N, C-alpha and C positions, 0 to 999 in steps of 0.2 A: 503493499500499501504506499503509494507516494503522498497523497493528500485527501483530504476528507473535508465536507461540511454539511450540516443539518441545518434545513431551513424548515419554518414551521408556521402554522396558523392556529389560532384559538376561536373556537365558534361558541357561543356569539361573539360579535364585534368583527373578527376578521372575516372577508368573505361575506358581509352582510347581505349584499343584494344577490340574486341568482347569477350563475356563470352561463351566459349564453352561448350556444353554439358558436364556435368559432374564436372563444375567448380563453384568456390563460387563469387558471387558479393562481389566488394571490397566496405566497407563503411569506408575510412579512416581517416575520420574527426570525431572528439568528440565534441558532444554538450553536452547539460545541463546531469549532473548525480547526485546521490545522494548515498552515502554510498559506499561500496568497494565489494558488493556481485557479480555485475556486471560490468565486466571489459573486455578489449580487449586482444587477444594474438596475433594477427597479424591484417592486413588490412581488411580481411575477415571471422576472428575467434573470436568468443565471449565466455568469461568463464562465467559459473553460477557456482559461487562457492559454493552456499549452496543448499541442497537437498530442493524441493518446487516446488511451481506452478508458472508459469511466463505468463502473456499475451504477446504476441509479435505481433507487428504489423509491416507491412513494405509496402514501395511503391517505384516502379521502374519504369521510363519511358523507353518504349523499341520500337524500330522501327519495328520489326518484331511480327508477331504472334509467341507466345511462351508460355511457363509455367517457374514457381519457384517453389521451395519446400523448406522447413526447413530441416535441416538435426540435429541430435543430436548426439555427437560421431561417426560421420561419416555415421549413420544410417539415411536413408530416413525416414522423418515422413508422411507417405501415407495420412495421413488426412489434410495435410496442403498443398497439390498441389493446386495453383491457375494458372490461365492463360486466354489467350484471343484468339480468332480464327482469327481475322482481326484486322485491324485499327493500329493506331499510338497513344496510350493512354498509360497509366499507367497500371501496373500490381500491384493489390493490394492484400494483404494477411493479415489475422488475425487469431491467434490461440492460445490455451492455451497448454503449453508444461509442461509436469511434469518430475521433474528429479528424480532419484533414488540415485545417486550416487553424491559424492561432485566433483567439477570440471568440470561439463560437459561442453563440446564444442558447441555451435550453430553456424549454417550458413545459409545463403540462397543462393541456389544453381539452377543453370539451370540443370535438371535432367537428369541422364546419359541415354542414349538411345534416346534422342531426336535428331532429324535430323537438328536443327536449332542452329546456334550460335546466340545470342542475341547481338544487338549494344543498348548499353544505350545511348539513344536519347540526342544528345547536343543541347542545345538552342530551346527546343521545345516550339513553339508558340510564339518565340519573339526572343528578343536580350540579353538576360539575361542567365546566367549559371542555369541549372535545377538541382535540389536537388534530391536526392533519401535517404529514410529515413530507418532506422530500429530502433524501440523503443521496449525496453524490459523493462516490469514493474513486478517485484516479487510481487505476490499478497499473497501467503501463503507459 
């Protein structure tokens, strides 16, 4: 492992509005980090400054059936689509992402063309705010 970063959101408050199709999920809070290779450029955009391979893990509690996808430099990474058909549970994704240029920008997105805006579930299962996480680890 060369570098890592954890970005997260707490609901309620972070992601207060629904995430429309074609829109990125916000992870506006910073968790533990190592080094300066993985940084944020906004609440929902993350810079991978070095060319390499990154393991990307994310989990988001949503109320509706839906999908999430990773994007790199604005392009959908079609092999990263994850979703669920029913229920009110987390959507969890895991993928290896390879960058070929410096300063590549990564996002977690409700894919364009989907019909449903996603509600990031507040207080799921109890009285405490629920977290959503994006964990990026540079492995090569």
